[in-house]
C-alpha positions as semicolon CSV with decimal commas, in nm:
position;residue;x (nm);y (nm);z (nm)
1;M;0,000;0,000;0,000
2;V;0,288;0,234;0,076
3;R;0,434;0,169;-0,270
4;F;0,093;0,241;-0,429
5;I;0,065;0,575;-0,251
6;D;0,424;0,662;-0,341
7;E;0,344;0,601;-0,706
8;Y;0,034;0,824;-0,721
9;R;0,087;1,082;-0,445
10;D;0,222;1,349;-0,679
11;R;-0,083;1,313;-0,900
12;F;-0,368;1,287;-0,647
13;G;-0,219;1,364;-0,306
14;V;-0,195;1,142;0,000
15;E;-0,514;1,265;0,171
16;L;-0,734;1,206;-0,134
17;I;-0,595;0,858;-0,205
18;C;-0,649;0,745;0,153
19;R;-0,999;0,897;0,176
20;V;-1,117;0,734;-0,148
21;L;-0,967;0,388;-0,095
22;R;-1,029;0,345;0,279
23;P;-1,396;0,239;0,241
24;A;-1,318;0,008;-0,053
25;V;-0,998;-0,163;0,069
26;Q;-1,018;-0,320;0,412
27;G;-0,723;-0,223;0,632
28;F;-0,601;0,052;0,398
29;L;-0,358;0,303;0,550
30;T;-0,466;0,637;0,686
31;S;-0,266;0,941;0,587
32;R;-0,114;0,949;0,936
33;G;-0,023;0,578;0,914
34;Y;0,137;0,635;0,574
35;R;0,362;0,912;0,702
36;A;0,463;0,696;1,000
37;A;0,547;0,406;0,771
38;V;0,754;0,627;0,539
39;G;0,960;0,762;0,827
40;R;1,016;0,421;0,983
41;A;1,351;0,246;0,933
42;P;1,340;-0,063;0,705
43;S;1,268;-0,387;0,890
44;A;1,502;-0,685;0,891
45;R;1,256;-0,873;0,669
46;H;1,251;-0,587;0,419
47;L;1,629;-0,578;0,405
48;R;1,645;-0,954;0,361
49;D;1,389;-0,939;0,081
50;D;1,595;-0,674;-0,097
51;L;1,887;-0,917;-0,085
52;L;1,704;-1,235;-0,183
53;V;1,461;-1,117;-0,453
54;P;1,737;-1,044;-0,711
55;E;1,897;-1,380;-0,626
56;V;1,568;-1,562;-0,683
57;A;1,522;-1,384;-1,016
58;R;1,879;-1,468;-1,125
59;L;1,861;-1,838;-1,036
60;H;1,518;-1,871;-1,194
61;A;1,644;-1,721;-1,520
62;E;1,955;-1,944;-1,520
63;N;1,732;-2,253;-1,515
64;Y;1,524;-2,169;-1,823
65;G;1,270;-1,981;-1,611
66;V;1,075;-2,300;-1,538
67;Y;1,129;-2,379;-1,169
68;G;0,830;-2,362;-0,937
69;R;0,823;-2,319;-0,560
70;R;0,948;-2,668;-0,474
71;K;1,258;-2,668;-0,692
72;M;1,339;-2,304;-0,628
73;H;1,332;-2,380;-0,255
74;A;1,571;-2,672;-0,302
75;L;1,797;-2,463;-0,527
76;M;1,812;-2,174;-0,279
77;R;1,909;-2,410;0,001
78;R;2,179;-2,565;-0,221
79;Q;2,312;-2,213;-0,269
80;G;2,348;-2,178;0,109
81;W;2,038;-1,972;0,192
82;D;1,844;-2,070;0,506
83;I;1,498;-2,020;0,363
84;G;1,159;-2,190;0,393
85;R;0,931;-2,307;0,114
86;D;0,655;-2,052;0,185
87;Q;0,916;-1,776;0,201
88;T;1,049;-1,891;-0,136
89;E;0,700;-1,866;-0,284
90;R;0,659;-1,512;-0,146
91;L;0,997;-1,406;-0,285
92;M;0,907;-1,552;-0,625
93;R;0,592;-1,339;-0,627
94;L;0,798;-1,030;-0,541
95;A;1,045;-1,116;-0,819
96;G;0,760;-1,169;-1,066
97;V;0,859;-1,527;-1,154
98;R;0,666;-1,853;-1,147
99;G;0,696;-2,214;-1,250
100;V;0,605;-2,316;-1,601
101;K;0,287;-2,515;-1,666
102;K;0,271;-2,825;-1,882
103;S;0,036;-2,843;-2,174
104;K;-0,178;-3,130;-2,286
105;R;0,010;-3,406;-2,464
106;V;-0,033;-3,466;-2,835
107;F;-0,011;-3,828;-2,953
108;T;0,217;-3,873;-3,253
109;T;0,295;-4,247;-3,252
110;R;0,224;-4,427;-3,578
111;S;0,220;-4,802;-3,535
112;D;0,320;-5,055;-3,796
113;K;0,040;-5,312;-3,782
114;T;0,237;-5,567;-3,983
115;A;0,551;-5,570;-3,767
116;A;0,617;-5,840;-3,510
117;L;0,647;-5,653;-3,179
118;P;0,874;-5,742;-2,886
119;S;0,704;-5,820;-2,557
120;D;0,673;-5,573;-2,271
121;L;0,959;-5,638;-2,027
122;V;0,895;-5,330;-1,814
123;N;0,524;-5,346;-1,726
124;R;0,523;-4,983;-1,611
125;R;0,794;-5,047;-1,350
126;F;1,023;-4,757;-1,438
127;T;1,294;-4,844;-1,188
128;A;1,638;-4,994;-1,230
129;P;1,898;-5,126;-0,983
130;A;2,190;-4,955;-1,158
131;P;2,284;-4,744;-1,461
132;R;2,274;-4,907;-1,805
133;R;2,006;-5,157;-1,707
134;L;1,697;-4,990;-1,856
135;W;1,673;-4,722;-2,125
136;V;1,347;-4,566;-2,241
137;C;1,316;-4,400;-2,581
138;E;1,064;-4,172;-2,748
139;V;1,028;-3,928;-3,039
140;T;0,866;-3,584;-3,040
141;Y;0,837;-3,304;-3,294
142;V;0,902;-2,928;-3,315
143;A;0,735;-2,698;-3,565
144;T;0,975;-2,453;-3,735
145;W;0,938;-2,196;-4,012
146;S;1,126;-2,429;-4,247
147;G;0,924;-2,740;-4,164
148;F;0,895;-2,995;-3,885
149;G;1,194;-3,109;-3,686
150;Y;1,188;-3,441;-3,503
151;V;1,372;-3,515;-3,179
152;A;1,462;-3,854;-3,032
153;F;1,576;-3,907;-2,673
154;V;1,728;-4,208;-2,494
155;T;1,699;-4,183;-2,115
156;D;1,866;-4,397;-1,849
157;V;1,596;-4,485;-1,595
158;Y;1,827;-4,515;-1,293
159;L;2,008;-4,185;-1,352
160;R;1,721;-3,993;-1,516
161;R;1,996;-3,889;-1,755
162;I;1,955;-3,834;-2,129
163;V;2,231;-4,059;-2,264
164;G;2,151;-4,013;-2,633
165;W;1,958;-3,770;-2,852
166;N;1,922;-3,659;-3,210
167;V;1,741;-3,390;-3,408
168;A;1,655;-3,443;-3,775
169;S;1,407;-3,338;-4,040
170;T;1,291;-3,697;-4,095
171;L;1,145;-3,981;-3,888
172;R;1,335;-4,252;-4,076
173;S;1,461;-4,519;-3,837
174;E;1,819;-4,524;-3,964
175;I;1,851;-4,143;-3,927
176;L;1,651;-4,019;-3,629
177;P;1,631;-4,281;-3,349
178;M;1,931;-4,488;-3,455
179;Q;2,175;-4,198;-3,429
180;A;2,041;-4,127;-3,079
181;L;2,090;-4,494;-2,991
182;D;2,443;-4,494;-3,135
183;M;2,528;-4,188;-2,926
184;A;2,405;-4,363;-2,611
185;A;2,591;-4,683;-2,702
186;W;2,912;-4,487;-2,763
187;G;2,886;-4,335;-2,415
188;A;2,841;-4,685;-2,271
189;G;3,148;-4,822;-2,448
190;G;2,956;-5,001;-2,724
191;D;2,848;-5,300;-2,513
192;L;2,485;-5,302;-2,395
193;T;2,472;-5,663;-2,280
194;G;2,187;-5,714;-2,034
195;L;2,029;-5,375;-2,099
196;I;1,655;-5,345;-2,175
197;H;1,567;-5,098;-2,451
198;H;1,203;-4,991;-2,403
199;A;1,006;-4,790;-2,660
200;D;0,653;-4,748;-2,790
201;H;0,492;-4,897;-3,101
202;G;0,612;-4,627;-3,338
203;S;0,714;-4,767;-3,674
204;N;1,059;-4,607;-3,645
205;Y;1,130;-4,811;-3,330
206;T;0,981;-5,137;-3,456
207;A;1,154;-5,126;-3,795
208;M;1,380;-5,420;-3,865
209;V;1,688;-5,203;-3,921
210;Y;1,646;-5,055;-3,574
211;T;1,565;-5,373;-3,380
212;E;1,859;-5,546;-3,545
213;R;2,084;-5,267;-3,423
214;I;1,954;-5,315;-3,067
215;V;2,035;-5,685;-3,078
216;E;2,374;-5,618;-3,236
217;L;2,467;-5,399;-2,938
218;G;2,364;-5,675;-2,696
219;A;2,048;-5,510;-2,562
220;V;1,702;-5,663;-2,538
221;P;1,412;-5,479;-2,712
222;S;1,087;-5,416;-2,526
223;T;0,761;-5,242;-2,619
224;G;0,441;-5,164;-2,430
225;T;0,092;-5,282;-2,505
226;V;-0,109;-5,146;-2,797
227;G;-0,301;-4,823;-2,734
228;D;-0,162;-4,763;-2,385
229;S;0,052;-4,450;-2,349
230;F;0,132;-4,520;-1,983
231;D;0,357;-4,809;-2,085
232;N;0,621;-4,556;-2,189
233;A;0,531;-4,287;-1,937
234;M;0,885;-4,188;-1,836
235;A;0,996;-4,121;-2,193
236;E;0,675;-3,927;-2,253
237;A;0,750;-3,719;-1,942
238;V;1,095;-3,629;-2,078
239;N;0,938;-3,515;-2,404
240;N;0,677;-3,313;-2,218
241;L;0,940;-3,136;-2,008
242;Y;1,151;-3,072;-2,318
243;K;0,859;-2,904;-2,492
244;T;0,759;-2,715;-2,175
245;E;1,102;-2,597;-2,062
246;L;1,264;-2,523;-2,396
247;I;1,046;-2,529;-2,706
248;R;0,750;-2,325;-2,580
249;Q;0,965;-2,099;-2,360
250;R;1,190;-1,983;-2,645
251;G;0,909;-1,892;-2,882
252;R;0,903;-1,957;-3,255
253;W;1,180;-2,155;-3,420
254;R;1,318;-2,070;-3,761
255;T;1,516;-2,380;-3,861
256;V;1,581;-2,737;-3,754
257;E;1,946;-2,648;-3,702
258;Q;1,843;-2,382;-3,449
259;V;1,639;-2,643;-3,261
260;E;1,937;-2,878;-3,262
261;L;2,175;-2,627;-3,105
262;A;1,918;-2,527;-2,843
263;T;1,853;-2,895;-2,764
264;L;2,226;-2,948;-2,712
265;E;2,228;-2,673;-2,448
266;W;1,911;-2,804;-2,282
267;V;2,038;-3,162;-2,262
268;W;2,359;-3,041;-2,094
269;C;2,151;-2,849;-1,839
270;W;1,922;-3,152;-1,785
271;N;2,216;-3,382;-1,714
272;N;2,448;-3,151;-1,522
273;Q;2,249;-2,867;-1,368
274;R;1,876;-2,935;-1,348
275;L;1,742;-3,060;-1,014
276;H;1,519;-3,370;-1,042
277;G;1,253;-3,443;-0,784
278;E;1,281;-3,816;-0,857
279;L;1,650;-3,795;-0,757
280;D;1,586;-3,616;-0,425
281;M;1,665;-3,278;-0,581
282;R;1,997;-3,389;-0,724
283;T;2,133;-3,382;-1,077
284;P;2,191;-3,698;-1,287
285;L;2,564;-3,621;-1,279
286;E;2,566;-3,622;-0,899
287;V;2,373;-3,949;-0,885
288;E;2,609;-4,114;-1,133
289;N;2,921;-4,000;-0,949
290;A;2,776;-4,115;-0,616
291;Y;2,684;-4,457;-0,759
292;Y;3,031;-4,532;-0,895
293;A;3,200;-4,390;-0,584
294;D;2,995;-4,625;-0,365
295;L;3,064;-4,915;-0,602
296;E;3,440;-4,865;-0,597
297;S;3,454;-4,810;-0,220
298;A;3,260;-5,133;-0,162
299;Q;3,503;-5,336;-0,376
300;P;3,865;-5,260;-0,280
301;A;4,106;-5,350;-0,558
302;S;4,476;-5,414;-0,596
303;A;4,715;-5,137;-0,698
304;G;4,703;-5,221;-1,070
305;Q;4,325;-5,260;-1,070
306;S;4,291;-4,938;-0,873
307;D;4,480;-4,745;-1,141
308;R;4,255;-4,889;-1,410
309;N;3,944;-4,806;-1,204
310;E;4,062;-4,448;-1,161
311;T;4,117;-4,420;-1,536
312;R;3,765;-4,548;-1,606
313;A;3,618;-4,318;-1,340
314;D;3,797;-4,017;-1,491
315;S;3,664;-4,114;-1,834
316;R;3,307;-4,142;-1,701
317;A;3,336;-3,810;-1,522
318;T;3,465;-3,637;-1,834
319;T;3,181;-3,779;-2,045
320;A;2,916;-3,686;-1,789
321;R;3,058;-3,337;-1,737
322;D;3,118;-3,233;-2,093
323;G;2,819;-3,410;-2,244
324;F;2,853;-3,610;-2,561
325;L;3,184;-3,471;-2,686
326;R;3,207;-3,641;-3,019
327;P;3,115;-3,543;-3,374
328;R;2,767;-3,674;-3,431
329;S;2,669;-3,844;-3,751
330;Q;2,569;-3,628;-4,042
331;T;2,202;-3,526;-4,022
332;N;2,003;-3,488;-4,340
333;F;1,825;-3,151;-4,337
334;G;1,596;-3,101;-4,631
335;G;1,775;-3,352;-4,851
336;G;2,117;-3,185;-4,815
337;R;2,405;-3,298;-4,601
338;S;2,478;-3,076;-4,300
339;P;2,812;-3,027;-4,127
340;A;2,883;-3,243;-3,822
341;I;2,765;-3,092;-3,496
342;W;2,976;-3,149;-3,185
343;S;2,754;-3,265;-2,904
């Protein structure tokens, strides 16, 4: 109320503002109360708000402007601020920021009725005892001024980490999902023995060229039941968050190449910076490092084996930190051949 009077006092005067609004606004200041409030020294809460509101706005903007009260509270505490959840919500209102809302999902899966489908090995149990045991895959689309771009993600269920992705202007199995799978397999060392690869009934995932590649890598293909979107719910959730946090937040997209570069940045943030509620407000990188640290501490090795373990741990840390640092396969945009994108 004091700020409102300060804004309009030169135009209407303090006495008139208070006399007009007092009957309409319960508890509105009197002119005497306003002058007392103006002359009063700032309270400790006011000073603390002046310090925290810019920090809330900065952290919110650094995380794509999508965090709501729960994650902003966890992020503020990770930054060292002793702050409550309700206080975080109040500071977000003062900063003029809020969490992003998801939109309704659009179904884009096109099944191949003639293909022989693998059985469902997951049965909606999206849990795994360790990394590289269960990967879920899904495709989504992005409308651009130059046509549709299609995006494929491969997500590790245990880590909630995107281990492979690809953006292309086509849905063809050997271009869109297979390059995402090859990226994930490269990060895993090329051996996926014992891993379950779970996808929906889309024709690009059930194509023979793709399923043969899964078997060649040592993984076991799995698909959900027909007409049941919940059987690939985790992969659908990744797509939904991708569209909510990046695609709709950044406005209209001009080209598929622009989407690809923005997706590269978003995937790095997802894996290394974004807090995940399913991971107790940790990042996939932190969960992965903690898993392998616990594994190595539980199995003491000899000196030679220890050196090799340290080398492998350094390699995993470099891959997780820097993202997928390798030249990805050429992507066919509009029939032409584009330069390799480092991702």
